[in-house]
N, C-alpha and C positions, 0 to 999 in steps of 0.2 A: 462863695464865688459871685453871688448876687450883691452888688455894692449899692452904695445909696443913691438917691434920685440925681440923675445927671444934672450937673450944676452945683451940686452941694458936695463940698469937701474935695472938690477936684485938684489933684496935685500937679500944677502945670511944670513943675520941675522934674518930674519923671523923666529920665532919659530912654531913649529908643532901646538902648542897650539893656537897661533894667527891664523894661516891659518885654523885650524879645526874650530875655532869659527867663522870666517868671511864667511867660506863656508856653514856652517850650517844655519846662518843667512839668507843668500841668498837663500838657498835651501827652508827654512821655508816661505821666502816671495813669491817664486814661488809657492808652495804648496798652499798657502794663495790665491794666485790669482786665481788657478784652482777652488778653493772652493766659491769664489766670482762669478766667471763666470757661475758655475753650482754646486749649493750645492750638497753634497754627490757625488762627481765627479766620484768615482769609483764604485758607486752603479749601476752597469749595466750589461747587459749579464749574463755570468755564475757567476760572483760575486753576482748578484741580485737573479738569479734563483736557484742556487745551494748552494753558499758560504754563503751567508747572512742567510737563513733558518737554515743551519746547526749550524752555530756559535750561532744562537739564542737558539737552542735546547741545544747545549753544556753548554751554559752559564747558563741556567734554571736548568740543572742538577746540575751544580757545586754549584749554589745558593741554591739548596735543599739537598745539601749533596750527591747526587747521582753519579754513574759513568759517566763520559762524553763519554765513550767509546761505549755506546749502544745508537741507535735511538728508540724512542717510536713510531715514525710516518712512517718510511719508510720501504718499502718492507714487509709490513704486521706487522711490530713492532718487538721490540726486537732484532733488527739488529745490529750484531757485526761490528762496524765501524772499528775496529783495521785490520779485514781482507779485508777491500776494499781500495786498493791504491789511488782511487779517493777521499776518505775522509780522506786521512793520512796527518795529519797536526798538530802533537801535540807539536808544539813549546811552551814554556813557555810564550812567549809574547802572541800568539794566544789564549791560555787559559785564560790568564789574561784579555785580551781585551774582551772575549767573556762574562765577568761578566758584561759588560754594558748592556746585554739583560735585566736585571731587573730594568734598570735605564731609565729616560726620554732621554737618549743619546744613546738608542739602535740603531738608524738609522745611527749613525756614526761609527759603529763598522767596517766596511769594510774600511773606509777612515783612522780611527785610526791605523789599520793594515797596511795600504799603507803608511802613514806617517812615521810610525816606521821605516820599512823597506826601505824607500827611504832615511831617514837620516843615517840609517846604512851603506847603499851603498855609499852615499857622504862621510861619516867620513872614511870609508875603502879606497876610491879612493883617498882622500886627503892624508893620511897617507902614502898610497903607493907611492904617486907623491913626497911626501916630502923626503922619503927614497931614491928613484931612483934619484932625483935632487941632493941629497948629495953624494951618493955612485957612480954615473956615472958622476958627474960634468956637469949636464944638464945646459944648458943656456936657462932657462925657468922662465919667471917672474910670479909673484903671480897672475896676471891678466889672463895670459894664462892658468895657472893651474886651476883657477877657471872656466874659459870657458869650458875646456874639462871635468872637474868635473860635471858642471850642464848638460853639454850635455849627459854624460853617466847616471847621476841619473834619468833623465827624458827621456831616450832614450826608456823605456818600456811603455810609455803612451798608445800607441796603443794596445799592448800586453795585458795590464792589464785591459784596458777598453773594450777589444774585446773579441774575442772567447779564453778566457783562465781562469784560476782561480788565485786568489790573491796570490797563493803560487808561481806564477814565480817570485815575487819579493823577495821571500826567497831565491831563486836561485842566482837571479842578486846580491842581497847585500852580499852573501858570496863570489864572485869571487875575488874582490880586496884583501880581507883577506886572501884567500887561496894562491894568488900569492905572497902577502906579506911573508907569511910563507915559501913558496918555496925557495924564494930568501934571506932568512936569512943566516947569516954566522955563527950562532951557532946552534947546534943541539937542545938544550933545547928549545929555543924561537922559532925555526922553527917548531918542532913537536908541541909545546904547541898551536902555532896559528892553525897549519892545523887541529889538533884533535878538537879544540873549534869550529872552523867553518865549519868543515865537520859535526860535531854534529847540528850546526845551518843549514847547507844545506840539512841535510837528514830529520831533524824534520820539518823545515819550508819551504821546497821546494816542487816542483811538480816533480813526479817520472821521466817522460821522460827527462826533461832537467837535472835532477840528473844523469841520466845513461850517457847522452851524455857529460855533464861537467866533469864527472869523467874520461872519456875517453881522452878527449881533454886536461884536466889538466896534465893527465899522459903524453901525447905527450909533453906538455909544460915543465913539469919537466925533462924529457929525453932530450928535445933539450938544456936546460939550463945546464944539466949535461955534454953533448958533448961539448957546449961551454967553460964551466969552466974547462973541463977535470977534473971532480970530480963527485963522486956519491953521494955527499951529497944532493943535490936538489931532485933527485929521490927517495933517501932513505927516505928523510924527509917526502915527498908527500906520500909514500907507507906506511911508519910506522905510520904517524899521522891519515891517512885514515882508515888504518886497526884497529887502536885503537878505532876510533869512531864507527866503525862498531861493534866491539866487545862489546863495552859499550850499544849499542842499540839492540844488537841481540834478547834479549827478545820480543821488539817490531817488529822486521823486520822479525822474523819467522813466526808469525801469517799473516803478510802482503804478504809474498812470498807464503805461502800456499794458501791463499785466491786468489791471482792472478792466479796461476795455476789452480785454481778451478772455473775460470771464463770463459766466451766465449771469451773474448778479448784475453787471452793468447794463443787461437788457431790461432791468426793471423787476418790480414785484407787483403782482396782479392786484387790481383795485380792491377786490374782497379781502385779500391777505393784509393789505396795508391799514384797511379800514378796521378789520377785526382785532387789530393789535393796538387800538388808540385807547385813551383813558377816558371814560365816558364823563360828560360835563359835571355830573353830581359827584363822580368818583374822585375829582382831582381836589376839591376843597376838603373833602373827607380825608383824603390821603394826607393833606397838608396839615390839618389840624388834628386829626384823630388816628392816622393811619395805624400805628403800632398798636394802640389800644384796641381798635376793632379788629386787627387781625386775629386776636385771641377768640373772637365771637364767630370766626368763620373756618373752624378747624376741619369741617367735612366739605368745603368746596374745594375745586380744582385750584392747584398752586397758583395758576396765571391770576385767577380772580382775587384771592387773598394777597398775592404779591404785591399787585397794583396798589393796594389799600395802604402799603407801606411805604411806596416809593418817596414820596414827597415829605416825609417826616423830618422835622429837624427840632432841636431842643429850644430855639427861640420862635418858632412859628407863631404861637399866640401873641407875642409881643408886637406883631403887625398891628393888631387892634389898637392899642395906644397911639401907635404913630400915625394911623390913619385918621383918628379922631382929634388929632392935635390941631390947635387953631393957629399954630406959628405959621408965619409967612412962607409961602413955598419958594424954594430956591431951585434955580435951573438943574443942579445936579439930582435933585430929589425928583423932579419932574421926569428927568431923563430915565432915570432907575425905575419909577413907577410906571412909565410907559413901556420900558422894555419888559417889565414882568408881566404886564398884561398881554403884550404881544406874545411873548414866549408861552404864557398859559393857554392862549388860544391854540398855538402850534402843538402844544402837548395834549389838549382835549382833540384836536385834529378833527374839526368838522368835515362833512363828506365833501364839501366844496373845495378845501384845502387839498383833500387827498386827490380829487380829480385833476386839480392844477398840478400836483407833484407828479403823477404819472406821465406828465409831458414834458419833464424838466430833466435834462441830463444830471446824473449823479443823485438827485433827489428822488428819483422813481426808484432808486434802489434801497432807499431807506426804509426798512420794514417797520422798525419800532420808533414810536415818538419819545422814548423815555430819555434818550440823549440830552433834549433840550432841558430836563430837570437840572443839569448841571449848570445852565446859564441861569435858570429861575433861582436857583439856590444862591448863587453869587450875588445877583442883582437885588434878592430879597435883603441878604445880610448887609450889603452896601447901603441899601434903603435904611434899614435899621439903624445902621451906624450913624448917618448924617441927618436923620429926620428927628427933630425935637419931639419927645413923646407928651401925649396928653395925659388925662386923669391924675389922680393923687399920686403921691409917692408910694403909700402903702398899697394902693391898687397894682401899680405897676410891678411891685415887688412880688405880689401875689400872682399875678399873671406870669411873670417870668418862672416862679417855682413850678406853677400848675403846667407850663408849657414844657418844660424840662422833664416833668414827672410823666408826662403823657408818653413821651418818648423813651425815657430810661426804665422805669418800673416793668412795663410789657416785656423787655427784653430778657428779664430774670425768669420770666414764665416759659420762656421757648426752650426745647431739648437742644435745639443748635440754632446757629445764628439765622435770621432771615434771609432765606434764599430762594430762588425758583426751583432749582434741583439740587436736593441735599446730598445725594451721592454718599450716603453714609456707609454703603458696604465698600465701596473704593477707597473711602478714607481709612477704614479701619485695616484694610488689606495692606495698605501703603504704610501706615503708622506701625502696625505691628511686625512689619518685616515678611509677612506671608506673601506678600506680592512677589518679591524678590526671590523667595524660596522656591514659589510655583515656577517662575520663568527659568531659574537656573536648572530646574530639572526638565522642564519642556524644551528650551532652546536646542539642545543637542539633538532633537527629533528633527531638526531642520537643518539644511544646507546653509552655508553663508548667502549663496545666491538665490535662494528660495524668496518667492513673494507671497504672502498670505492674503486671502480674502476672508472676511467675516461674514457668516451667515445668521440671520436671527429669524426665526418663524414670527410673523406678525401677531400671532395670537400671544406668544410669550412676551413680546414687546408690550401689548397692550395692557397686560396684567402688571400693575405697578411698575410703569416703565422707567422710573427713576432709582430702581433697586435691582437693577441687572449686574451682572459681573462683568461690566465692560472692560475693566482693566485686565480680567483674565482671558479676555478675549482679543486684547490688543486693537479694540476699537476707540473711536475719539482720536486722540494723539497718544494714546499710551503705547503705541508700538515704539515710540521713541525711548520709554522706560525699559521696555521688554528687550530693546534691541533687536526688533524683528521688523523686516521690511514689508509695509503694509501697502496693498494695491491702492487704497484710499487713504483718507484723513478727514480731519475735522476743519473745515474751511469753506464757507459759502462764496469765496471770491477766488477759488484756483483758477488759474488761466487753463482755457480748453487745450491749448497745446501742451500743457504740462500734465494732463490727466494721463495716468498709465492704463486705463481701460476707458473705451468709449462707452461702455455701459456705466449709466451714472447709478451711484448707490442708492438703493431704496430708502434709506435713512439719511437724515441730515448729518449724522455723526460717522459717516464713512462706513456704514454696514450695508450689506445686500441682503435681500430675502431669497430663501432657498429657491424660489422660481427662476431667479436669476443666474442660478449656477451654470445651466448650460449655455446661455449667451456668453458668460465670461470664459468658459471653457473652450468656446468656439474662436474667440479672438486671443485668449492667453491659455494654451493648452497646459502650460506648466505651473499653474497657479495651484496653491494648497488652500485648502479650506478650514478654517476654524469655525464650528458649528455649535450653536448652543441648542442642544438636544431637548433638554428639560430643566426644570428649576428645582423641583421637590420629587425625588433627589436631583441634585444639580449634575448634569452631565455635559461635558463638552468633548467633541471628537476632533481629530485631525485626519483630514483626507485629500486625496489627489485622484486625478483621473484614472490612473492605473494601478493605484496601490489601495488595499482595503483600509477602512476606517481604523484610527487608532483611538480607543478609549482614553481619556486623559483623566478619568475618575482617581487613578491612584497618585495622581500629582496635585489634586485640588487642595486647597487650605482645610483646616479642620473645620468640622461641623459648627463649632463654638463660634468661629468667625463668619462662615458662610450664612446666607439667609436661611 
């Protein structure tokens, strides 16, 4: 895949159709390899505990001719999803793929979503690269173009298998298309592209990177306008984006209203925001050696090891030849480099930036700085694409091979994909069918009108917190899979007026501590309780205020599957 030195043997007759076909085929091959390595590769962490149950419920609603914008099982039922930004993802592709919920291929929903978005990211980068190669007379071979394209398309593996939602790929796949629109020389094509992919960005993306991307692309368009001494790029960006927002206003109004009615809108405390930054030394380590160094930190907390891999991409080390190049700097290169530095500072998030954020609306609610990695990765790959490299041809090839090796080889040494919360038990229960069998036996013990609340003792949670039987308890959003109505759910942005209980869950994933039982019964006397009594042996009970507890041990999965 590594081609000769840019400038030697370049085939300028290569059509964009041929480039697109070849890159898509290679991208499909890489995706297939991920699936062979670990079937349902992206079905992990939040994609498993939050996104998959939600897509299942949305698909079932669509198949039965019901509104997909209401959840029957989260936060007491009849929950308005349009008002919760965490669940905002009404892209036509998502709705279409959710129809797999009623087929034998339902477990593939998340990976089909990922496949479509990665192919869209690949297509966008190829067409953007082809356009820039022609317009800027770049001495870039097809092989190097493919290398940078594959590096960009799969740079989000850690983010999308780790602590994130699949919607991050919606943000990533929009970026090359938005840049292409901004760089167009005609108003109609530019505004058309920006409008279309702003719609895609808003409907298919995650709210936090949507906000940051909107800001950074404003800077990008402004920088291009200064470089070209023309207002067209900035006007195209602002006009196309405004048009997209206007079109989606009926969907955005309830979302904004719901967000400001949630606890998250009040902001995250300073200590919490600062505790989740990426230290200054960790960021370059993550970029150049993240996946490799993760192997040497197996005993550390997942948060520490996870951030070591966040910035990894196959072309990371190619930044060195680009920076040492003595070629004359062009405006687009300087804009990209400036944005990379700016975004890197926001990712590191020094204390003064955190103190500033806690006083800004919306920004004070952004706990994690990892979302900015989406923008960093894009502007990094765009910079590599257009900046003539320095060093010798042989050295450039060796650096590219070494860079890809640092990312790829460590992947084969992991038991499962790099992720914040591996959720191995829940994956096994779902993939083996044990989860369905368990709930088919437990569900008849509940009336259709019953609401359950999940109780987990703090001591049991602290002991290997990521390997609990959450799906057997219907916590997180698993209640949608179990078809059991939960008093809570998994969302940091649930509007206060839609909460089923005034008592806030003791855990972020919608479970309560046993000490909260009396408070819950005082406000909701009819609640049923699913309680994790012990792990070894595993014991779960179902109880209520007036009835004795029922031991669910006879219904539990086999010991071979259970922890």
